[in-house]
N, C-alpha and C positions, 0 to 999 in steps of 0.2 A: 465326735462326729462319726457318723456311720460310713464305713468304707464302701466305696463304689464297687459293685460286683460286675462281672462280665455281662450278666443279664441287663444291669442298669446301663452299661455302656452301649449294648446293642439297641436298647430302646431309645437312648439318646441319639445314636447314629440314624436310626430309622426315622425318628421324629424330625431330625434335622433335614434329612432328605425330603420328607413330606412337606416340611415348611418351605424349603427351597422350590420344590415343584409347584406348590400353591402360588408362591410369590412371582416366580419367573415364567411359569407356563400359562398364566391366566389368559393372555391374549390368544395363545394357541388352543387352549381349551374352548374358548368362545368360538374360534374359527371351526374347530372340529364339530362342535355342537350344531352350528349353523349348517355345516355340510351334511350332517346326518338328518337334521330337520328338513332340509331341502330335498334330500333323497326320499324320505318318508312321504313328504307332501306330494312328490311327483310320482309316487307309486313304485319306487325302486325297492329292491331287496337289500338287506344288510348281512354282511358276512364278517367273521372274525377268524384269524389264523395265527397260529404260533407253533413252534416246534420245540421239543424238549420241555424244559421247565417254562419256556415262554408260552407254551400252550395253556398254562394255568390261568393267566389273565384273560386270554381269549375265551376259555371255557367259562370263566366267571361271569361273562356277559350273556350266556345262552341259557334259556329256560330258568331264569333266576327271579325269585320273588323280589318285587320292587324294580325289576329291570324291564327293558324294552322287549316285548315279545317277538319282535321282528328279527332279532339277531340270530343268525345261523352259523354253526361251526363249519369252516371249510378245512377239510383235513387232507393230509398226504399220508397214506398208510405207512405205518412203521415209524412215524416221526412225532405223533401226538403224545406228549408226555413221555413216560418211560415204560410203555406198555409192550415192548418187544424184549426178547431175550437172545443175546445179551443186550443190556440197556445201551451199551456203546454203539450198537447198530444204528440206533436212531440218530446219534451224533454223526456217524459216518454218512448217513443218507442226506443230512443237511448240506454236505459238501458236493453232492452229485448234481451237476447241471441237467436241466431238462425235466425234472420231476414237477416243478411248479407249473410250467406250461401244460404238461399232460394233465395235471390235476384240475387246472382251470378249464381246459377244453372239455373235460368230462363232467364238469359241475354245471349247476343251473345258473351260474353267474353270467349276466349279460350287461350290455351297455346301459348305463343309467343306474346301475347298482353301486354299492359302496363296500369297500374292503377295509377292515382294521387289521393291520399286520403288526405283530409283536415280535421283537427280537432284541435281546439285551445288547448284543454286539453289533447286529446288523451287517456282519461281514461275510456270512456264509452264502453260498449260491442259492439256497432255498428261499430265504426271505428277500434277497435282492431280486430274484426272478419272479417271485410271487407278486411283488409290488410292481415291477416294471411291466410284466405281461398283463397284469390286471389293468393298468392304465392304458396299455395298447389296445385292450378290448373294450375300452370306454367306461371303465369303473373309476370312481374317485377312490383315492387311497389315503388313509390316515395311518401313519406309522408311529409306533411307540418303541423307543430305543434309547440307548445312552450314546449321545453324540460324541462323547469323549473318546470312544473306541476309534473313530475315524481319524483322530489325530495321533493315536498311539499304537495302532495295529495296521496290518496290511489286509486289504480285502482278499477274500478267497474266491471271488468271482473273476472270470477272465477280463471283464470290463474295468476292473479296479474300483468299482463303485460300491457303495454301502446302501442299506435300506433307506437311509435318510435322503438319498439322492433321487428317489423314485416315488416321492409322496407329495400329495397336495398339502398336507399338514403334517408336521413332525412334532410329536410330544416327547420332549427330552426328559428321560427319567433322572438323569444326573448321577446315576450310580457309578461308583468308581470302576475303572477297568479291572476285570477279574471278579467283579460283583461283591466280593466279601468286604465287610466293613471294619473288622477288628483284627488286630495282631496282639500277640502276647509273648513274653519271654518264655523260651522253651518249646514253643509251638512253631514248627517250620513253615507252615502255610497260613495265609490269612483265612479268616473264617467268618461266619455269620452273614450270609448273603441277604440282600434286601430288595433285589430287583422285583420280585413278585409283589411285595407289599406296595412299592411305589407305582408299578405299572397298573395294578388293580385299582389303586386310589385315583390315579389319573383318569382311567377309563370310566370309573363310576362317577367322577366329577363331570366328565363329558356327558354321561347319560343324564345326570341331574340337570345340567344346563339344557340339554335337548328337550327333556320333558317339559320344563317350564317355558322354553321357547315355543314349542308346539302349542302349548296351552295359551300363550300370549297371542298366537296367531289365530286362535279360535278352533284349534284341532285338539280333540281329546287324545293324549298320548297313549299308545297301546301298551300299557304296563300290565305286568303280571302281579297277582297277589299271592301270598303264601297259601298253599293248600292246607296248611296246618292251622288256619284260622277259620272260624265259621263263615261260610259263604265264599271262601276263596276259590274252591274248585269250580263252583258255578260261575263266578266272575271270569275265571280263566277260560272256561268253555265258550263263553260269549266272545271274548277277545279272539280266541283261535278261530271261531266260526266267522267272525267279521273279516279277519285278515288271512284266511286259509291259504290264499294264493302266494303269500309271502312268508308264512311260517312253515319252514321245511322240516324242522326237527320233529314235528308232530305227525309226519307221514310214516 
């Protein structure tokens, strides 16, 4: 019998999380898709936000072949990925109250739009205020987070709330507290994080549902094609021209 390798164990852990997300989050995925489809049909804009590594699933939705052209990245400078030096500054900024309201006030997001907010733990001030202030401004909010954190950690926001408490729909990634999926003898810290994989899969599942829901309603979903296939660039130019008022990443 072939010995199971650490790589095998990680694939098994990730597949298990994906299977659980598919089975347990199906109703929430459908709700999120309906919310996005309703926003698109009503002429609203779509935004995605995440900080640190939670920015990766948000960025995966923007200007993506096979994705909805209408999704725009809503950023807070210094927190998107690990693009600052030292990288720890981005983590520190996530704890600072007031950044999200300032970013929203300076953004083109308005009532009737929709925000997708991604945070593994959902406990820091930035995702909590991003969701809560978005809703106060009349935006619908879809959150992607691990609900387990709310039961095993303390919120870092003065309200004591988590991202999950300020969303119209919550997609629970189900990743373990601390994110890492593996442990091994002789290694002091758990390792092999899977939150990015699960969050990306959940959101792409939502987009798939949204596209088919729009089509079923008689609306051509504004999808992008790969620019690396013949005719892709021309297709995308037509999509952008048709929806120029809502595709902000092209400006």
